[in-house]
N, C-alpha and C positions, 0 to 999 in steps of 0.2 A: 927780420927777427922772428925766431920761432918760439913757441910757448908749450909748456907741458899741458897735457890733458887734465881735466878735473878728475880726481881720484876719490871715490867714495869708499868708506870702510866696508868691506865685504863681510858676509856672514862667516866665511871660513878664515878670516883674519889674514888672507894673503893678498897683498897689493899687486896691481899690475906693474909693469916696468915703469918706474918713475921717469926714465929718460926718454920715454916715447913722446915725441913732440909733433906738433902740427903747425902749419903756417897759419897765421891769423887771417880771417876773412877780410875782404875789403870793406871798410866802414862807410856807411852813408850818413853824412853829417846833416842832411836836410831836416830830419826829424828833431835832432838836437836844437838846431837853430829855430825852427818853428815853435817848439815847446818853450824855448827860452823867451822868444819875443812875446808869445802869449802870456807868459808869466810876468814879464815886465808890464804888460797892459793891465793884467788883473791886480797885481800888487800896487801899481800906481793909482788905479781907480780906488782901491780900498784905502790907500793912504790919503787920497784927496778927501774921501768921505770922512775919515777920522779927523782931518784937519778942519772940517767945517765947510769944505768947498764941494761944489757939484761938478764931478768930472765929465758930465755928459752935456753941459751947456756951453763950455768955452775951453779953449786951449789952456788958458791960465789956470782955470779951475782944475783941469786934469793934471797939469804940471805941479800943482801944489802937493801932489802925492809922491813926488820923486824922492824927497828925503827918506821917507819910510821905505819905498821900493828899493832904492839903491842900497840902503842899510841891510835890509833883510836878505836881499839877493847876494850882497857881498859876504854876509855871514855864511849862508848856505853854500855859495860857490866856493869860498876858500876851504870850507869843511870838506867838500867833495873833491876838490882838486888836490888837497893834501893826501887824501886816499889815493887818488889817481897817480900822482907822481911817486908816492911811496911804493905803490904796486909796480909801476914801470921800472923803478930802480931794482926790484927783485925779478924783473922779466916776467911779471904776471900779466896776462892779457886781460885788460879791463876796457870798458867803454868810457867815453866822455860822459859827463853828468847829464842826466835827463831831468830837467826842471818840470815840475807838475803844476799847471795852473789850476786855480780854484776861484771861479768868478763870484765870490761872495765873502762876507765878513767871517772871521775877524782879521785874516792875514792875506787872503788872496792867493794862497798856494798851499799845496800839500807837501812841499819840500822838494828835495832833489835826491836822486839816487844814481849810483853807477852799477853796472853789471860786471861781475867777475866771470870770465869765460875760460880760465885755466886754473890749474891747481896752485896752491902755495907750496914753496919748496921746503919750508921747515917752520918750527915754532917761532923763531926769531922774526921771520917775515910776517907771521900772523899778528904778533904784537905790534910791529911797525905799522902795518896797514890798518889794524884796528884802532890804534891809539892816535895816529897822526891826525885824522879828521877832527875828532873831538878836541884835541889840544889846540889845533889851529883855529877852529871855530870858536872855542872858548876865548882865546886871546882877542879875536876881532869883536866878539859880543861884549867882552869886558870893556874895551875901548869905546864901543858904540854906546853902551849903557852909561858910562862915565860922562861922555860928551852930551848925551841926551838928557841926563839929569841936570846938567848945567843950563840946558835950554828949557827945563821944566820949571813950574812955579808951585809954590806952596799956597794953598787956598784953605779957607775955613771949611771944615767938613759939614756939608749940608745935605738933607735928604733929597733924593732925586725927585724931579717933578712927576715922573711916572710911578713913584712909590718904591722903586728898587734901583740898585746900581750894581755893576760888576766890579768886584774887588779882586785884584791880582794878589796871589800868594807871593810871599817874599822869601826866596831862598837865602841862605846865609850870605852869599857874595853880594846879593842885591841889597840886603840890609846894611852891609859894610860900606858899599858905595854910597848909599843914601845918607848914611851918617857922615861919611867923608865930605859930601857936598853940602848937606843941610844942617848937620849937627843933630842934636836931640830935638825932636818935634813934639809939641804938646798933643795930647790925645784929641783935641778939638780941631786939629789941622790934618790935611792930607796932601799928597803930592799929585798935582795934575800933570801927568806924563806927557812930554813932547813925543811926537811920533817916532823920533829916532830912539828915545829911551824905551818906548814900547817895543820897537824892533829888537833892541838889545836884550830886553827881557825875554822875548820869544826865542832869541838865539841861545840864551842861557837855559831855557826850558827844553828846547830841542836837543841841546847838548846832553842834558840829564837823561832825556828819553833814550837817546842813542847809546848811552853808557849803562842802561839797565843790563845787569849781567846774566842774560840768558839768550838762547837762540843764536841767530846770526846777526844780531845787533852788534854795534862796535864793542860794547862791553862784553858781549858774549864771546866775540873773537878773542879778546884779551884774556878772559877767564879760561877759555878752552885751552889757550896756549900755556897758561900757568898750571892748570889742573883739569883735565877732562873729567875726572870723577866728580869734582865739585860742580863743574858745569852741568853734568848730568843731574845732580841733586837739585840745582836751581831750576833746571828744565822741568823736573817733575813737580816742583813746588810752585811754579809760576801761576797756575790757575787759582789755587786757594789763596795765595798771597794777594794777587790783584783783586780778587773778589772781596777779600777782607778790607783792602784799602778803599774799594768802591763803597763798601758798607759804612766804613768809619769816617772817610774823609771826602772823596770827590767821586761822583758817579761816572766820570769819564774813564776811570780805571776798569769799569765793566767792558767798555769798548776795547780797551787794550787786552783784556782777558780773552775776548773773542779773536782779536787780531793775532794774539800769541799762538793760537792754534795753527797759524800759517807760518809765521816767522820764528816760532819757538821749537821747530823740529830738530832732529839730530844734526849735529854739526859735522861736516866732512873733515876728514883728517888731512893734514899736510903730507907731502911726500915722505918726509923724515921727521920722526919724533925724537929729536936729540935729547939727551938726558938733562942738559942745563942750558938755559937761555942766556946766561951771563948777567952780570950785575947791571949793565946799562939797560937791558930790557926789563929787568925787575924794577928799576927806578921808573921807567916809562909806565909800567903797569901801575905802580904806586901813584904816580902823578895823575893817571886817568882816574883812579879811585878817589883821590882827593878832589878832583874836579867834579866828579859825580856827587860827592857829599856837599860841596859848595853850591851846586846848581839845583839839586833836587828839592822839591817841595811837595809834600803829600797832598796838599790841597791847592792846586795852582789857580783855580778860579772859584770865587765865592759870589753869591748873590746876597747883597745886603740892603 
């Protein structure tokens, strides 16, 4: 199978021949496998620590982290493979997912990414590839959160022995699922999350981050396909908006403001910018927007 070259929008506005194709290079899967196995180790170790076990003293202690590990890797993996198969359907050359291990709390991974090595043929493919991952990942995170909440317990809210505790922000969908499982809770009670529920919460949060509508994030892909002009407006506003969010809600947005300098650059154009993407793709873009609203929380982590 051959693939188109990546086409960047030139200053003179003239594209190269979009039918110019190249044979894909032979892929080496060893790095993918090594990174995945390392991520299994780090996420399982972190999951064991969260469950109260010591992953470094016994096999059983280490395996106690598998529920968390398999859940978070399942969410991330299905998200990335949805991108992968959607891209392959459009004959776009992409790599398999690269899982990124992180040997420390709170989740043991920096996520997973795929690399796109050829251009996208049109706006429809941009919406398909951009929205497929968040939609698939959202469904899995939704199921994981629901199951995990059934495994969680309601406990009286008590001050931490160390004098502080980390409190997770609740996006709209998490509040709805919590109400479905536990009903209305008194102010003196709190939910002690099972590791599977925590992994589901992370999946919802990661979905929201990916759907932020700028740069080459998934939300940026979808927005660019719908309107390059609005995408450019969001790109220019990203720094002040993120800094303002960091000032008013969560300091972590300052980090995102810095990162956006790298992934918030100009978006490459597809080969063809057709005049209309069709009703089906508009619905997909709308679904992605609804998912973003349901999963986004301006203050994901508080210290109380």
